[in-house]
N, C-alpha and C positions, 0 to 999 in steps of 0.2 A: 810774378810781376812782369807785365808787358811794358817794355820801354819803347817810346815813340819819338821819332824826329819829324817835326812838321816842316813841310816845304811848300810854300805858296807865295806868289808875288803880291798878294793882297794882305796887308797887315791885319785888317779887320777880320778877314776870314780865319787867319791863323789864331787870332785872339779868341774868336768864337769857338773854334775847335779846342783850343787849349782850355778854355773855361769849361767846356762840356766834359772833356776828359778828366778835369780836376775832380769831378764828382764820382768818377769810377774808381773804386778802391784798388783794383788790380792793374791800373794803367798809370804810367808816369811819363810826362813829356820831358825828355832829356836834352832836346835841342830844337832850334828853329833856324830856318833859312828863308831868304826872300827870293832866291832863284835856284834853278836846277844845278848850276855850276857849284854853288856853295853847298848844296845839299849832297851832291855826289862826291864831294872831296873827302 
């Protein structure tokens, strides 16, 4: 299982990537952030 944290300042982009990854059986989105500071913490 590959765990992914999405980090992008555009919510629509994050949602599109999250929805795309939801179809992948071996990937799981475990977190999201809207800016780099939140993602790097």
